[in-house]
N, CA and C atoms as an extended XYZ file, in Angstrom:
276
Properties=species:S:1:pos:R:3:atomname:S:1:resname:S:1:resid:I:1 pbc="F F F"
N       102.489      117.249       89.832 N   MET     1
C       102.257      116.052       90.618 CA  MET     1
C       102.111      114.862       89.668 C   MET     1
N       102.623      113.741       90.083 N   SER     2
C       102.606      112.548       89.239 CA  SER     2
C       101.855      111.406       89.930 C   SER     2
N       100.638      111.685       90.318 N   VAL     3
C        99.819      110.683       91.001 CA  VAL     3
C        99.665      109.444       90.124 C   VAL     3
N        99.561      109.643       88.816 N   TYR     4
C        99.447      108.494       87.914 CA  TYR     4
C       100.665      107.579       88.075 C   TYR     4
N       101.858      108.158       88.138 N   ALA     5
C       103.083      107.358       88.280 CA  ALA     5
C       103.068      106.588       89.599 C   ALA     5
N       102.606      107.209       90.660 N   LEU     6
C       102.517      106.517       91.943 CA  LEU     6
C       101.507      105.371       91.883 C   LEU     6
N       100.336      105.638       91.323 N   ASN     7
C        99.332      104.585       91.207 CA  ASN     7
C        99.861      103.428       90.356 C   ASN     7
N       100.557      103.746       89.277 N   TYR     8
C       101.137      102.719       88.410 CA  TYR     8
C       102.179      101.907       89.187 C   TYR     8
N       103.010      102.589       89.945 N   LEU     9
C       104.034      101.927       90.744 CA  LEU     9
C       103.396      100.934       91.717 C   LEU     9
N       102.335      101.340       92.378 N   PHE    10
C       101.673      100.444       93.326 CA  PHE    10
C       101.080       99.237       92.618 C   PHE    10
N       100.523       99.453       91.445 N   ARG    11
C        99.985       98.328       90.681 CA  ARG    11
C       101.095       97.364       90.280 C   ARG    11
N       102.258       97.898       89.963 N   GLU    12
C       103.383       97.056       89.580 CA  GLU    12
C       103.861       96.170       90.727 C   GLU    12
N       103.652       96.599       91.966 N   THR    13
C       104.046       95.748       93.090 CA  THR    13
C       103.236       94.452       93.100 C   THR    13
N       102.048       94.480       92.552 N   LEU    14
C       101.224       93.279       92.448 CA  LEU    14
C       101.641       92.435       91.248 C   LEU    14
N       101.851       93.077       90.130 N   ARG    15
C       102.055       92.367       88.864 CA  ARG    15
C       103.484       91.911       88.595 C   ARG    15
N       104.455       92.685       89.017 N   ASP    16
C       105.846       92.442       88.640 CA  ASP    16
C       106.636       91.922       89.853 C   ASP    16
N       106.887       90.629       89.866 N   HIS    17
C       107.550       90.004       91.014 CA  HIS    17
C       108.978       90.509       91.209 C   HIS    17
N       109.688       90.783       90.127 N   ALA    18
C       111.054       91.301       90.235 CA  ALA    18
C       111.041       92.707       90.845 C   ALA    18
N       110.079       93.528       90.421 N   PHE    19
C       109.954       94.868       90.991 CA  PHE    19
C       109.626       94.783       92.473 C   PHE    19
N       108.729       93.890       92.832 N   ARG    20
C       108.357       93.722       94.234 CA  ARG    20
C       109.578       93.306       95.065 C   ARG    20
N       110.381       92.404       94.540 N   ALA    21
C       111.589       91.975       95.248 CA  ALA    21
C       112.555       93.149       95.417 C   ALA    21
N       112.676       93.986       94.393 N   GLN    22
C       113.549       95.141       94.491 CA  GLN    22
C       112.998       96.151       95.505 C   GLN    22
N       111.681       96.289       95.560 N   MET    23
C       111.068       97.179       96.557 CA  MET    23
C       111.389       96.702       97.972 C   MET    23
N       111.527       95.397       98.158 N   LYS    24
C       111.893       94.870       99.481 CA  LYS    24
C       113.370       95.106       99.781 C   LYS    24
N       114.214       94.901       98.787 N   SER    25
C       115.651       94.957       99.039 CA  SER    25
C       116.248       96.357       98.912 C   SER    25
N       115.775       97.151       97.963 N   ASP    26
C       116.329       98.485       97.732 CA  ASP    26
C       115.248       99.403       97.163 C   ASP    26
N       114.338       99.876       98.017 N   PRO    27
C       113.208      100.669       97.533 CA  PRO    27
C       113.616      101.924       96.765 C   PRO    27
N       114.656      102.600       97.198 N   ALA    28
C       115.076      103.835       96.518 CA  ALA    28
C       115.472      103.540       95.076 C   ALA    28
N       116.193      102.463       94.853 N   ALA    29
C       116.570      102.091       93.485 CA  ALA    29
C       115.348      101.648       92.681 C   ALA    29
N       114.431      100.960       93.329 N   ALA    30
C       113.241      100.467       92.636 CA  ALA    30
C       112.382      101.602       92.095 C   ALA    30
N       112.274      102.682       92.850 N   VAL    31
C       111.392      103.781       92.433 CA  VAL    31
C       112.117      104.854       91.626 C   VAL    31
N       113.430      104.711       91.457 N   ALA    32
C       114.223      105.740       90.767 CA  ALA    32
C       113.756      106.008       89.348 C   ALA    32
N       113.256      104.992       88.657 N   LYS    33
C       112.863      105.168       87.258 CA  LYS    33
C       111.518      105.876       87.089 C   LYS    33
N       110.795      106.067       88.169 N   TYR    34
C       109.478      106.704       88.089 CA  TYR    34
C       109.603      108.217       88.193 C   TYR    34
N       108.791      108.905       87.427 N   ASN    35
C       108.805      110.367       87.387 CA  ASN    35
C       108.002      110.912       88.571 C   ASN    35
N       108.682      111.005       89.719 N   LEU    36
C       108.038      111.469       90.942 CA  LEU    36
C       108.661      112.782       91.373 C   LEU    36
N       107.853      113.606       92.029 N   THR    37
C       108.413      114.809       92.632 CA  THR    37
C       109.207      114.395       93.864 C   THR    37
N       110.024      115.279       94.353 N   GLU    38
C       110.809      114.971       95.556 CA  GLU    38
C       109.888      114.715       96.747 C   GLU    38
N       108.792      115.458       96.854 N   ASP    39
C       107.827      115.262       97.939 CA  ASP    39
C       107.172      113.885       97.842 C   ASP    39
N       106.793      113.492       96.627 N   GLU    40
C       106.187      112.172       96.434 CA  GLU    40
C       107.173      111.064       96.779 C   GLU    40
N       108.393      111.205       96.294 N   ARG    41
C       109.423      110.195       96.558 CA  ARG    41
C       109.678      110.084       98.072 C   ARG    41
N       109.766      111.217       98.740 N   SER    42
C       109.993      111.232      100.181 CA  SER    42
C       108.842      110.562      100.926 C   SER    42
N       107.619      110.912      100.570 N   ALA    43
C       106.439      110.319      101.218 CA  ALA    43
C       106.395      108.813      100.977 C   ALA    43
N       106.703      108.406       99.769 N   LEU    44
C       106.676      106.985       99.442 CA  LEU    44
C       107.733      106.225      100.231 C   LEU    44
N       108.967      106.672      100.178 N   LEU    45
C       110.052      105.942      100.818 CA  LEU    45
C       109.962      105.955      102.344 C   LEU    45
N       109.258      106.936      102.900 N   SER    46
C       109.047      106.948      104.347 CA  SER    46
C       107.722      106.287      104.728 C   SER    46
N       107.031      105.729      103.717 N   ALA    47
C       105.751      105.046      103.923 CA  ALA    47
C       104.737      105.958      104.610 C   ALA    47
N       104.736      107.227      104.203 N   ASP    48
C       103.792      108.199      104.760 CA  ASP    48
C       102.476      108.092      103.988 C   ASP    48
N       101.717      107.086      104.342 N   ILE    49
C       100.473      106.769      103.647 CA  ILE    49
C        99.489      107.927      103.704 C   ILE    49
N        99.404      108.581      104.834 N   GLY    50
C        98.489      109.715      104.975 CA  GLY    50
C        98.802      110.825      103.990 C   GLY    50
N       100.078      111.158      103.862 N   ARG    51
C       100.467      112.226      102.937 CA  ARG    51
C       100.205      111.806      101.491 C   ARG    51
N       100.511      110.544      101.151 N   LEU    52
C       100.237      110.064       99.796 CA  LEU    52
C        98.736      110.111       99.505 C   LEU    52
N        97.934      109.698      100.480 N   TYR    53
C        96.477      109.733      100.316 CA  TYR    53
C        96.000      111.170      100.095 C   TYR    53
N        96.548      112.097      100.882 N   ASP    54
C        96.182      113.503      100.729 CA  ASP    54
C        96.591      114.053       99.364 C   ASP    54
N        97.630      113.481       98.759 N   MET    55
C        98.066      113.887       97.421 CA  MET    55
C        97.128      113.367       96.336 C   MET    55
N        96.267      112.419       96.697 N   GLY    56
C        95.320      111.885       95.726 CA  GLY    56
C        95.624      110.478       95.251 C   GLY    56
N        96.560      109.806       95.904 N   VAL    57
C        96.903      108.444       95.513 CA  VAL    57
C        95.779      107.509       95.925 C   VAL    57
N        95.519      106.504       95.097 N   ASN    58
C        94.447      105.552       95.316 CA  ASN    58
C        94.732      104.674       96.531 C   ASN    58
N        93.846      104.687       97.518 N   ALA    59
C        94.041      103.937       98.764 CA  ALA    59
C        94.064      102.434       98.521 C   ALA    59
N        93.263      101.956       97.592 N   PHE    60
C        93.253      100.519       97.294 CA  PHE    60
C        94.599      100.078       96.739 C   PHE    60
N        95.140      100.835       95.798 N   LEU    61
C        96.431      100.471       95.210 CA  LEU    61
C        97.559      100.576       96.228 C   LEU    61
N        97.505      101.560       97.112 N   MET    62
C        98.521      101.667       98.162 CA  MET    62
C        98.483      100.453       99.083 C   MET    62
N        97.335       99.824       99.178 N   GLY    63
C        97.198       98.644      100.022 CA  GLY    63
C        98.119       97.507       99.635 C   GLY    63
N        98.591       97.497       98.385 N   TYR    64
C        99.539       96.454       97.975 CA  TYR    64
C       100.842       96.552       98.761 C   TYR    64
N       101.174       97.744       99.227 N   LEU    65
C       102.396       97.888      100.021 CA  LEU    65
C       102.311       97.062      101.292 C   LEU    65
N       101.179       97.124      101.976 N   CYS    66
C       101.066       96.346      103.208 CA  CYS    66
C       100.794       94.881      102.917 C   CYS    66
N       100.128       94.597      101.811 N   ARG    67
C        99.866       93.196      101.452 CA  ARG    67
C       101.177       92.423      101.354 C   ARG    67
N       102.196       93.065      100.785 N   PHE    68
C       103.489       92.420      100.607 CA  PHE    68
C       104.515       92.895      101.642 C   PHE    68
N       104.051       93.644      102.633 N   GLU    69
C       104.878       94.171      103.719 CA  GLU    69
C       106.103       94.910      103.190 C   GLU    69
N       105.849       95.820      102.266 N   LEU    70
C       106.896       96.653      101.695 CA  LEU    70
C       107.046       97.921      102.519 C   LEU    70
N       108.235       98.464      102.546 N   LEU    71
C       108.544       99.717      103.241 CA  LEU    71
C       108.189       99.661      104.724 C   LEU    71
N       108.220       98.458      105.283 N   GLY    72
C       107.939       98.296      106.701 CA  GLY    72
C       106.469       98.353      107.068 C   GLY    72
N       105.603       98.324      106.069 N   LEU    73
C       104.168       98.417      106.345 CA  LEU    73
C       103.561       97.048      106.587 C   LEU    73
N       102.743       96.987      107.596 N   THR    74
C       101.891       95.838      107.853 CA  THR    74
C       100.461       96.341      107.677 C   THR    74
N        99.504       95.452      107.579 N   PRO    75
C        98.119       95.925      107.463 CA  PRO    75
C        97.719       96.855      108.615 C   PRO    75
N        98.155       96.548      109.826 N   GLU    76
C        97.789       97.370      110.980 CA  GLU    76
C        98.362       98.789      110.858 C   GLU    76
N        99.630       98.879      110.486 N   ILE    77
C       100.261      100.186      110.326 CA  ILE    77
C        99.592      100.957      109.200 C   ILE    77
N        99.337      100.292      108.080 N   TYR    78
C        98.690      100.944      106.936 CA  TYR    78
C        97.333      101.519      107.341 C   TYR    78
N        96.497      100.690      107.949 N   TYR    79
C        95.149      101.141      108.305 CA  TYR    79
C        95.179      102.286      109.304 C   TYR    79
N        96.086      102.228      110.247 N   ASP    80
C        96.216      103.318      111.204 CA  ASP    80
C        96.576      104.615      110.484 C   ASP    80
N        97.538      104.557      109.580 N   ARG    81
C        97.982      105.766      108.874 CA  ARG    81
C        96.917      106.305      107.921 C   ARG    81
N        96.221      105.448      107.223 N   ILE    82
C        95.207      105.931      106.270 CA  ILE    82
C        94.007      106.491      107.023 C   ILE    82
N        93.613      105.865      108.111 N   HIS    83
C        92.466      106.364      108.873 CA  HIS    83
C        92.790      107.647      109.610 C   HIS    83
N        94.004      107.796      110.064 N   THR    84
C        94.420      109.051      110.690 CA  THR    84
C        94.320      110.188      109.679 C   THR    84
N        94.734      109.919      108.448 N   SER    85
C        94.659      110.936      107.405 CA  SER    85
C        93.207      111.307      107.108 C   SER    85
N        92.340      110.320      107.038 N   LYS    86
C        90.930      110.580      106.758 CA  LYS    86
C        90.284      111.366      107.884 C   LYS    86
N        90.625      111.051      109.137 N   ARG    87
C        90.062      111.794      110.273 CA  ARG    87
C        90.554      113.231      110.260 C   ARG    87
N        91.819      113.429      109.946 N   THR    88
C        92.374      114.781      109.885 CA  THR    88
C        91.686      115.580      108.803 C   THR    88
N        91.450      114.967      107.646 N   ALA    89
C        90.788      115.661      106.549 CA  ALA    89
C        89.348      116.020      106.908 C   ALA    89
N        88.670      115.124      107.619 N   ALA    90
C        87.271      115.364      107.993 CA  ALA    90
C        87.138      116.501      109.010 C   ALA    90
N        88.169      116.716      109.810 N   SER    91
C        88.079      117.767      110.830 CA  SER    91
C        88.387      119.151      110.287 C   SER    91
N        88.849      119.233      109.051 N   LYS    92
C        89.191      120.545      108.469 CA  LYS    92
C        87.975      121.279      107.980 C   LYS    92
């Protein structure tokens, strides 16, 4: 698992404006250089916040996706997905 790479990628969406623009226009190409597993890449590109959270990705850093409305995420969608994941985890 490459949770570090995912966390780094999310941080780059804040710091690197060119990367952020590429994430808006061609997310698959933007994340291609990162050492991600196929499951991580799939979860990221489908904006499956709950699955990424369950993998151990930092929720605060993932929030940059909705801050910049990347991968179709808005704050409302992000919060719904992250809270659903937390409720599911709590019921186990």
